[in-house]
C-alpha positions in Angstrom: 7.3 12.8 -12.6 6.5 14.4 -16.1 8.3 13.2 -19.1 9.1 15.3 -22.2 5.7 14.5 -23.7 4.0 15.6 -20.4 2.6 12.3 -19.5 2.8 11.6 -15.8 5.1 8.7 -15.0 6.0 6.7 -12.0 9.6 5.7 -11.2 10.4 2.5 -9.2 13.4 0.5 -8.4 13.4 -3.1 -9.8 16.6 -4.9 -8.8 19.4 -2.5 -9.8 17.3 -0.7 -12.5 14.8 2.1 -12.4 11.5 1.4 -14.2 9.5 4.2 -15.6 5.8 3.4 -15.8 2.7 5.2 -17.0 0.3 6.3 -14.4 -2.4 4.1 -16.0 -0.2 1.0 -15.5 0.5 1.7 -11.9 -3.2 2.4 -11.2 -4.2 -0.8 -12.9 -1.6 -2.8 -10.9 -3.0 -1.2 -7.6 -6.7 -1.9 -8.5 -5.6 -5.6 -9.3 -3.7 -6.0 -6.1 -6.8 -5.0 -4.0 -9.4 -6.4 -6.2 -10.1 -9.6 -3.9 -10.9 -7.4 -0.9 -14.7 -7.4 -0.4 -16.2 -3.8 -0.5 -17.5 -4.1 3.2 -14.0 -4.6 4.5 -12.3 -1.5 5.5 -8.5 -2.0 5.7 -7.9 1.0 8.0 -10.4 -0.3 10.6 -8.6 -3.7 10.5 -5.1 -2.2 10.8 -6.4 0.0 13.8 -7.8 -3.0 15.5 -4.7 -5.1 15.0 -2.5 -2.2 16.4 -4.9 -1.8 19.5 -4.6 -5.6 20.2 -0.8 -5.5 19.9 -0.7 -2.5 22.2 -3.0 -4.5 24.7 -0.6 -7.5 24.6 2.4 -5.1 25.1 0.9 -3.4 28.1 -0.1 -6.8 29.6 3.5 -8.0 29.3 4.8 -4.8 30.9 2.3 -5.0 33.7 2.7 -8.6 34.2 
């Protein structure tokens, strides 16, 4: 979302309010959120592995 000064902003809901944030603020929050994850960890690969294991369990339950 662009504001009148042409700065890109993000809008998110906080409680019953809308919070307008600068892009830099959102980006910093996201970098901080994921900063503890080692560089050699690929979250997509971990998610895929978890979903495959869940699917195996579900198929095992179905097939007895």
